[in-house]
C-alpha positions in Angstrom: 0.9 11.6 1.3 -0.8 12.8 4.5 -4.1 11.2 5.3 -6.2 9.4 7.7 -5.5 5.8 7.0 -2.2 4.2 5.9 -1.1 7.3 3.9 -4.4 8.0 2.2 -7.4 10.2 3.0 -11.0 9.3 3.5 -12.6 6.8 1.2 -14.2 8.3 -1.9 -11.9 11.3 -2.2 -10.8 12.5 -5.6 -7.4 11.5 -6.9 -5.3 14.0 -8.7 -3.4 12.2 -11.5 -0.5 14.7 -11.4 -0.1 14.4 -7.7 -0.3 10.6 -7.9 2.4 10.4 -10.6 4.7 12.7 -8.5 4.5 10.4 -5.5 7.9 8.6 -4.8 6.1 5.3 -4.6 4.6 5.7 -8.0 7.9 6.8 -9.5 9.6 3.7 -8.0 6.9 1.4 -9.4 7.4 2.8 -12.9 11.2 2.5 -12.6 11.0 -1.1 -11.3 8.6 -1.9 -14.2 11.1 -0.6 -16.8 14.0 -2.4 -15.1 12.0 -5.7 -15.3 11.4 -5.2 -19.0 15.1 -4.6 -19.6 16.1 -7.8 -17.7 13.8 -10.3 -19.2 13.7 -8.6 -22.6 17.5 -8.6 -23.1 17.7 -12.3 -22.1 14.9 -13.3 -24.4 16.1 -11.4 -27.4 19.9 -11.8 -27.2 20.5 -14.1 -24.2 20.6 -17.2 -26.3 23.5 -17.6 -28.7 25.2 -20.2 -30.9 28.4 -20.8 -29.1 29.7 -23.6 -31.3 29.4 -23.5 -35.1 29.3 -27.2 -35.1 26.1 -27.2 -33.0 23.2 -25.2 -34.5 21.2 -25.1 -31.2 21.1 -21.9 -29.1 22.4 -21.9 -25.6 22.2 -19.5 -22.7 24.8 -16.8 -22.8 25.5 -17.2 -19.1 27.9 -20.2 -19.3 25.3 -22.2 -21.2 23.4 -22.5 -17.9 19.7 -22.6 -18.9 18.7 -22.2 -15.3 20.4 -18.7 -15.2 18.4 -17.5 -18.2 15.2 -19.0 -17.0 15.6 -17.5 -13.6 16.3 -14.0 -15.0 13.3 -14.2 -17.3 10.9 -15.5 -14.7 11.9 -12.9 -12.1 11.6 -10.1 -14.6 8.2 -11.2 -16.0 6.7 -11.6 -12.5 8.1 -8.3 -11.4 6.6 -6.7 -14.6 3.1 -7.9 -13.8 3.5 -7.2 -10.1 4.3 -3.6 -10.8 1.2 -3.2 -12.8 -0.9 -4.8 -10.1 0.4 -2.7 -7.3 0.2 0.4 -9.5 -3.5 -0.2 -9.9 -3.9 -0.8 -6.1 -2.2 2.5 -5.4 -4.4 4.3 -7.8 -7.6 3.0 -6.2 -6.3 2.8 -2.7 -8.2 5.8 -1.5 -11.4 4.2 -2.8 -11.0 1.4 -0.3 -13.4 2.2 2.6 -12.5 -0.6 4.9 -9.5 0.0 7.2 -8.8 -3.8 7.4 -8.7 -4.0 3.6 -6.3 -1.1 3.4 -4.1 -2.8 6.0 -4.1 -6.0 4.0 -3.1 -4.2 0.8 -0.2 -2.4 2.6 1.0 -5.6 4.2 0.8 -7.4 0.8 2.9 -4.7 -0.8 5.4 -4.7 2.1 5.8 -8.5 2.0 6.0 -8.8 -1.8 8.4 -5.9 -2.2 10.8 -7.2 0.5 10.7 -10.7 -0.9 11.3 -9.6 -4.5 14.2 -7.4 -3.3 15.8 -10.6 -2.1 15.1 -12.5 -5.3 16.6 -9.7 -7.4 19.7 -9.9 -5.2 19.9 -13.6 -5.9 19.4 -13.0 -9.6 22.2 -10.5 -9.7 24.6 -12.8 -7.8 23.6 -15.8 -10.0 23.9 -14.1 -13.3 27.2 -12.3 -12.4 28.7 -15.5 -11.2 27.7 -17.4 -14.4 28.9 -14.6 -16.6 32.4 -14.7 -15.0 32.6 -18.4 -15.7 31.6 -18.0 -19.4 34.4 -18.8 -21.8 35.0 -16.4 -24.6 33.7 -17.2 -28.0 32.3 -15.4 -31.1 28.7 -16.2 -30.1 29.2 -15.0 -26.5 30.7 -11.7 -27.8 27.5 -11.2 -29.8 25.3 -11.6 -26.7 27.7 -9.8 -24.3 25.8 -6.6 -24.2 22.5 -8.4 -23.3 24.3 -10.4 -20.6 25.7 -7.3 -19.0 22.4 -5.4 -19.3 20.7 -8.3 -17.4 23.3 -8.2 -14.7 23.3 -4.4 -14.3 19.5 -3.9 -14.3 19.2 -6.8 -11.8 21.3 -4.8 -9.5 19.3 -1.6 -10.2 16.1 -3.6 -9.5 17.5 -4.4 -6.0 17.6 -0.7 -5.2 14.2 0.1 -6.6 12.5 -2.7 -4.8 14.2 -1.9 -1.6 12.8 1.6 -2.0 9.3 0.2 -2.5 9.8 -1.9 0.7 10.7 1.2 2.6 7.8 3.2 1.3 5.4 0.3 2.2 6.8 0.1 5.7 6.3 3.9 6.1 2.7 3.5 5.1 2.2 0.7 7.5 3.7 2.7 10.4 1.3 5.6 9.6 -1.5 3.3 10.6 -5.0 4.8 11.0 -5.9 8.1 12.6 -9.0 6.9 14.6 -9.9 10.4 15.7 -11.0 11.1 12.2 -13.5 8.3 12.3 -14.6 9.2 15.9 -15.4 12.8 14.7 -17.9 11.3 12.2 -19.6 9.0 14.6 -20.0 11.2 17.7 -21.4 14.7 18.0 -19.0 17.5 18.8 -21.3 18.9 21.5 -21.4 16.5 24.5 -24.9 17.9 25.4 -26.3 17.3 22.0 -29.3 14.9 21.8 -30.8 16.0 25.2 -33.9 18.1 25.3 -33.2 21.6 26.6 -29.6 21.4 25.5 -28.3 20.2 28.9 -27.5 16.8 30.2 -28.7 17.7 33.7 -32.3 18.4 34.4 -32.9 21.9 35.6 -35.1 22.7 38.6 -36.4 25.8 36.8 -38.3 23.6 34.3 -40.2 21.8 37.1 -44.0 22.3 37.2 -46.4 21.6 40.0 -48.8 18.7 39.6 -52.0 19.6 37.8 -54.4 18.2 40.5 -53.0 19.9 43.6 -55.7 21.1 46.0 -55.3 24.1 48.2 -55.9 23.2 51.8 -57.7 25.9 53.9 -56.9 25.6 57.6 -59.9 27.8 58.5 -63.0 26.8 56.5 -65.7 29.4 56.1 -68.7 29.2 58.5 -67.0 27.3 61.2 -65.9 28.9 64.4 -63.7 27.3 67.0 -65.7 27.0 70.3 -64.3 28.7 73.3 -63.9 26.6 76.4 
């Protein structure tokens, strides 16, 4: 989006919903939101199985490692709410009048997106490693689809969050076009504000003092004596 400050126009401008939804950043937010739902939803619903018929308790499908399931669920849920939060920030970003507040919002988006890209990478490696070590069993086969979905969409989440990081970096590099703010604060005509429309006082407007007396070198009734 072309604009005056960090990819947005002047504060108070109207936001077109269709244009907003067509923005690459908005599309990536929605995709990341869906991926997060798939990851933590699949683990919560089918990620805990009964691997041993002699033990009625449910265990994590990823090699019975509870930390793997808990990590995948936590990362997914936080990403879910983060996508909603930044979606709202993007929606009302143009209503932010302060340039400093816009900069803080962009930096927060940049930092969080970059950090969460790394955490999704860790989640993908962690879940894939534990799944490779999982021994085959009837219970595991029942939760195999959920386990693979968690791994696959963790990888897809890496790509979507890296994309969000790149978009945030582009917005930060756009910075602020200060000429737009200068045009509002200073008149276009450099001579505006001066009486007469000129910054230099003209000699044509000068008037003689009101109490000037005319000196007569030869007063009436007086004659110069001849010597």
